[in-house]
C-alpha positions, -999 to 999 in steps of 0.1 A, spaced: 652 -657 731 645 -638 699 608 -634 688 589 -614 662 576 -585 681 549 -583 654 535 -618 663 537 -605 700 514 -577 690 493 -604 669 488 -626 700 481 -599 725 455 -583 704 439 -615 693 435 -623 732 418 -587 733 445 -571 757 459 -537 756 495 -531 765 486 -518 797 465 -550 807 492 -575 796 518 -555 814 499 -558 845 495 -595 843 533 -600 839 555 -596 868 587 -574 859 570 -560 829 562 -523 824 539 -510 798 568 -487 788 591 -516 780 564 -536 763 555 -505 742 591 -499 731 596 -536 724 565 -536 702 579 -508 682 610 -528 676 629 -502 698 639 -523 728 646 -560 744 629 -582 770 647 -607 790 642 -644 781 621 -648 813 598 -620 807 593 -632 772 586 -666 784 561 -654 809 543 -635 782 542 -664 759 526 -687 789 501 -658 796 491 -655 761 487 -691 757 503 -692 721 530 -719 712 566 -706 713 570 -713 677 544 -689 667 564 -659 677 592 -666 652 571 -668 620 552 -643 600 516 -640 591 503 -615 568 469 -627 548 461 -592 543 424 -584 533 425 -555 509 397 -529 514 377 -547 541 342 -529 539 334 -541 575 359 -515 587 339 -487 574 309 -495 595 303 -471 623 286 -496 645 314 -517 647 337 -518 677 374 -517 678 374 -550 698 351 -568 672 372 -554 642 405 -565 658 389 -600 664 376 -601 629 411 -592 613 432 -615 634 406 -644 630 408 -639 592 447 -641 594 446 -672 614 422 -689 589 446 -682 563 475 -696 583 456 -727 588 447 -730 553 484 -725 544 496 -751 571 471 -777 558 490 -776 525 518 -797 541 495 -828 540 464 -817 517 464 -806 479 437 -779 474 421 -777 442 437 -752 417 422 -717 413 404 -721 379 389 -688 372 401 -659 351 406 -625 367 395 -596 346 406 -558 349 378 -533 347 405 -508 336 408 -531 303 372 -519 295 350 -545 312 323 -538 335 313 -558 368 283 -570 348 302 -582 318 327 -599 340 299 -618 360 284 -630 326 319 -642 317 323 -661 350 289 -676 348 301 -689 313 333 -704 331 309 -722 355 290 -735 324 255 -719 337 230 -711 309 217 -674 307 186 -681 326 199 -705 352 199 -696 391 230 -704 409 221 -733 428 254 -750 441 270 -718 448 296 -734 474 305 -764 451 310 -741 420 334 -718 441 352 -748 458 356 -767 427 374 -739 412 399 -736 441 381 -711 464 383 -721 500 352 -712 520 353 -708 558 323 -699 580 325 -683 614 301 -658 633 323 -629 651 298 -604 648 263 -595 632 284 -565 617 305 -589 597 292 -601 562 323 -615 547 358 -609 533 380 -624 506 419 -627 503 447 -646 490 466 -666 517 504 -660 522 511 -691 501 486 -680 473 453 -697 482 420 -678 474 399 -678 504 362 -663 513 352 -660 549 315 -656 556 292 -652 588 276 -685 593 250 -670 615 234 -653 585 205 -665 565 211 -685 535 202 -658 509 225 -634 527 254 -661 525 246 -666 488 248 -628 480 279 -625 502 298 -653 483 290 -639 449 300 -603 463 333 -618 476 338 -637 443 335 -604 426 364 -589 446 385 -620 439 380 -618 403 382 -580 397 402 -568 425 424 -595 443 437 -623 424 448 -604 393 469 -579 412 456 -550 389 464 -515 399 430 -498 411 424 -461 409 413 -445 439 382 -431 425 367 -466 420 341 -480 444 349 -514 449 320 -523 470 295 -509 443 316 -529 418 313 -562 439 276 -556 443 270 -552 406 287 -582 400 270 -603 425 235 -591 413 243 -599 377 258 -633 387 229 -642 407 201 -625 388 212 -620 351 195 -590 336 185 -608 304 167 -634 324 151 -615 353 143 -581 337 110 -590 320 96 -604 354 105 -571 374 83 -547 355 55 -535 376 70 -556 405 44 -561 433 50 -574 469 30 -607 460 55 -615 434 85 -615 458 79 -650 472 78 -665 438 109 -648 425 129 -655 457 122 -693 454 134 -694 417 165 -671 421 174 -682 457 180 -644 466 166 -622 492 134 -601 485 153 -570 494 178 -578 467 152 -586 442 135 -551 449 170 -535 444 175 -552 412 142 -540 399 151 -505 407 187 -506 393 174 -520 360 147 -494 358 118 -517 362 103 -497 390 103 -461 398 123 -446 429 88 -440 445 79 -478 439 114 -488 453 106 -468 486 70 -483 489 82 -517 486 110 -514 511 85 -496 535 64 -527 530 90 -552 536 100 -533 568 65 -531 580 60 -569 575 93 -575 595 112 -587 565 139 -564 569 149 -583 599 138 -619 588 123 -629 555 100 -658 551 113 -687 528 146 -700 537 163 -707 503 186 -737 497 224 -733 499 248 -763 498 274 -766 524 310 -756 522 333 -786 523 368 -779 514 383 -766 547 366 -788 572 372 -818 550 409 -808 552 407 -807 590 389 -841 591 415 -857 569 442 -847 594 419 -862 622 407 -893 605 432 -902 577 465 -890 593 452 -898 628 461 -864 645 442 -857 677 433 -818 681 462 -812 704 486 -827 682 473 -807 651 474 -775 670 511 -782 678 518 -791 641 502 -761 630 519 -737 657 486 -725 670 467 -726 702 443 -753 707 413 -732 714 421 -712 679 421 -746 661 388 -755 677 372 -722 670 379 -724 633 379 -761 625 346 -774 641 339 -809 627 313 -817 600 301 -848 582 306 -832 549 333 -846 524 350 -833 496 374 -845 469 407 -837 485 440 -858 482 463 -864 511 499 -856 503 523 -887 516 
């Protein structure tokens, strides 16, 4: 039986097994032979391959396909607090989410991507790009971004929430079939989710969907943060309210702009409305009050719908059971159920007959 050895690595690492651990579970398999096979340098008997497949609990068909769904420059990798096990789980989970999105396209039609990628090398700044995207969304200059999930999804960006680790904020990528996806941590507060969505939108517009060459000297995370700040808190609209910023002002500003107190304080510093000393003081006060861990006021965020609606359409309209759907998608049942938990939300998708 021929299988794609890269998919074997995929399944093994998703199951959090080292080569040594897997070899110890499979009668007749040595770590040496497994290592050579995973490098494309050796072969395994059909019987050994079947034993591996059964143990990893992935469908046989999974091992003959290719899944890329690469996330370019994922910032969570740079965090020193993240363990290898968590990083591997995040990376393979993202690949599987992208694969599920692509598999759904056999029966579901996703909205077209309706936003314009812009290249900073053409003279744009993250701030000017954020202003342009706000205009594409038909937002006024002083209007907060209220229905952020709806805005993104109606323009063809598929949003998926899951919670692998507190060290994961979000990631954005284009699937192997070309669909833009943002994955965010569903355990985070709504204001943090909103900033993460805006940040990842910046990556999609400036760094991913346009396939622009990007010089090494550029800091893509700073660019995405600057985009998100201008997108959520436009300079022309917020600057006058940030001069002489006080702690007592933050609640009102948070309610209006639907962003965290910490991000408002940072915005005030970046726009030159407060001094570095005042910025430090306000952050100390936020920390002293415990607001660095959990801020007061849970701001509104609309629910993401596209991905879960796609799953529910397979269940309700096309009458698949989870077991049948997992088989159709060539993934394990536990993978399908991990990422496709049911929801009552509905979105405007069309079943392809």
